[in-house]
C-alpha positions in Angstrom: -1.1 44.7 177.1 2.4 45.4 175.9 2.7 41.9 174.4 -0.4 42.4 172.3 0.8 45.9 171.1 4.2 44.5 169.9 2.8 41.5 168.0 2.2 43.3 164.6 5.7 44.7 164.6 7.2 41.3 165.2 5.1 39.8 162.4 6.3 42.4 160.1 9.9 41.7 160.8 9.3 37.9 160.4 7.6 38.5 157.0 10.6 40.6 155.8 13.1 38.0 156.9 11.1 35.3 155.1 11.0 37.3 151.9 14.7 37.9 152.0 15.2 34.1 152.5 13.0 33.4 149.4 15.0 35.8 147.2 18.3 34.4 148.4 17.1 30.9 147.7 15.9 31.8 144.2 19.2 33.4 143.4 21.1 30.4 144.6 19.0 28.1 142.4 19.2 30.2 139.2 21.2 28.5 136.4 24.4 30.5 135.7 24.6 32.0 132.2 27.2 30.5 129.9 29.1 32.5 127.3 28.2 31.6 123.7 30.7 29.3 122.0 33.0 30.9 119.4 32.0 30.5 115.8 34.0 27.8 114.0 36.5 29.1 111.5 35.7 28.3 107.9 37.6 25.4 106.5 39.1 25.1 103.0 39.2 21.9 101.2 42.7 20.5 100.6 44.0 20.8 97.1 43.1 17.7 95.1 45.8 15.6 93.6 45.9 15.5 89.8 43.8 12.8 88.3 45.3 9.7 86.7 44.2 10.9 83.3 45.8 14.3 83.6 49.0 12.8 84.9 49.2 10.4 82.0 48.6 13.2 79.5 51.4 15.3 81.0 53.7 12.3 80.8 52.8 11.7 77.2 53.4 15.3 76.3 56.8 15.3 78.0 57.7 12.1 76.2 56.6 13.6 72.8 58.7 16.7 73.4 61.7 14.5 74.2 61.2 12.5 71.0 61.0 15.7 68.9 64.1 17.1 70.5 66.0 13.9 69.9 64.8 13.9 66.3 66.0 17.4 65.8 69.4 16.6 67.4 69.7 13.6 65.1 68.9 15.6 62.0 71.6 18.2 63.0 74.1 15.4 63.5 73.2 13.8 60.2 73.6 17.2 58.4 77.0 17.7 59.9 78.1 14.2 59.0 76.8 14.6 55.4 78.7 17.9 55.1 81.9 16.4 56.3 81.5 13.5 53.9 80.8 15.8 50.9 83.8 18.0 51.7 86.1 15.5 50.2 84.0 14.5 47.2 84.6 15.5 43.6 82.3 17.7 41.5 80.9 14.6 39.8 80.1 13.0 43.2 78.5 16.2 44.4 76.3 16.3 41.3 75.3 12.7 41.8 74.2 13.5 45.4 72.3 16.5 44.2 70.4 14.5 41.5 69.6 11.5 43.7 65.9 10.5 43.5 63.7 10.5 46.6 60.7 8.2 47.0 57.2 8.3 48.5 54.7 5.9 49.9 51.5 5.2 47.9 49.2 8.1 47.7 51.3 10.2 50.1 53.3 13.4 49.8 55.0 13.3 53.2 58.7 12.7 53.2 59.9 9.3 54.5 63.0 8.9 56.6 65.0 7.7 53.6 63.9 10.7 51.6 65.0 13.0 54.4 68.4 11.4 54.5 68.8 11.9 50.7 67.8 15.6 51.1 70.3 16.0 54.0 73.0 15.0 51.5 71.8 17.6 49.0 71.5 20.5 51.5 75.3 21.1 51.9 75.7 21.2 48.1 73.0 23.9 47.8 74.5 25.8 50.7 78.0 25.7 49.2 76.9 26.8 45.8 74.6 29.8 46.1 74.4 30.2 42.3 72.9 26.7 42.0 69.2 26.5 40.8 67.2 23.3 40.8 63.9 22.1 39.5 62.1 19.4 41.5 59.9 17.1 39.5 57.0 15.2 41.2 55.9 11.8 39.8 53.3 9.1 40.6 52.6 5.5 39.7 49.9 4.7 37.1 46.9 4.3 39.5 44.3 7.1 39.6 43.2 9.8 37.2 45.5 12.2 35.3 44.1 15.1 37.3 44.6 13.5 40.7 48.1 12.3 39.9 49.2 15.7 38.6 48.0 17.2 41.9 49.7 14.5 43.9 53.0 15.0 42.0 52.8 18.7 42.7 52.4 18.1 46.4 55.4 15.8 46.5 57.6 18.3 44.7 56.2 21.0 47.1 57.2 18.9 50.1 60.8 18.8 48.9 60.9 22.5 48.3 59.4 23.3 51.7 62.0 21.0 53.4 64.8 23.0 51.8 63.2 26.4 52.5 62.7 25.5 56.2 66.5 25.1 56.3 67.4 28.4 54.8 67.5 27.8 51.0 66.0 30.6 49.1 62.8 29.4 47.5 63.6 31.3 44.3 66.4 28.8 43.7 63.9 25.9 43.7 61.3 25.4 41.0 58.7 22.6 41.1 56.7 20.8 38.4 54.5 17.7 38.3 54.4 15.1 35.6 51.9 12.9 37.4 52.0 9.4 35.9 53.1 10.6 32.5 56.9 9.8 32.9 57.3 6.4 34.7 60.8 5.5 35.7 60.1 1.9 35.0 57.3 0.0 33.3 55.1 -2.5 35.1 52.1 -2.7 37.3 53.6 -4.6 40.2 54.5 -3.0 43.5 58.3 -3.0 42.7 57.7 -0.9 39.6 55.1 1.3 41.3 57.4 2.0 44.3 60.1 3.3 41.9 57.6 5.6 40.1 56.4 7.3 43.2 59.3 9.8 43.3 60.7 13.3 43.1 63.6 13.9 40.7 66.0 16.8 40.5 67.2 18.8 37.5 70.0 21.4 37.6 68.8 24.6 35.9 71.9 26.8 36.6 75.2 26.8 38.5 76.0 23.2 38.1 79.1 23.6 35.9 81.7 23.4 38.7 80.1 22.4 42.0 82.1 23.2 45.1 82.0 21.0 48.2 81.1 22.4 51.6 84.0 24.0 53.5 
């Protein structure tokens, strides 16, 4: 009788133990949680190297600056050399340097290298004689209309005046006029004659009686 009475209690204990074993087994089989991976830091693209075209352009620009600086240095040296050479010249020689003709290429008003050298020789004379006033006359060869050649001769004379003004000579000391093709230096229609007619000539208006050389 006692065995039958204790059977339900034993079953209850067995059931509880079995339930605990099931829970424990489920906990042991549960996959452990993993922490989320940290977010990747944003990356920046490395600076790009200059392209070949931009590098070439920079090199060309530097070379051009070097050429300009060398040209300016050469012009200063030429001016100093011309001043030294003129310092020992007589008034007649100074006047000849001042009146020397400068020449131009066909249909152009830009100063050539030989024209600049001639102007370099005139500059110290103008600087040493502040009372000196000069008229610059622009001329052309026979090709082209009268109107066109008058305008071209004016541009040539203006180029000479601007060159002196850029180097400190008062513009009021320099007059300009154009004669176009009206006053050829030589006659003829070949290139030799035409080259001598594309020119700018100089006329002393005042202060040329006793020219002083640069000191």
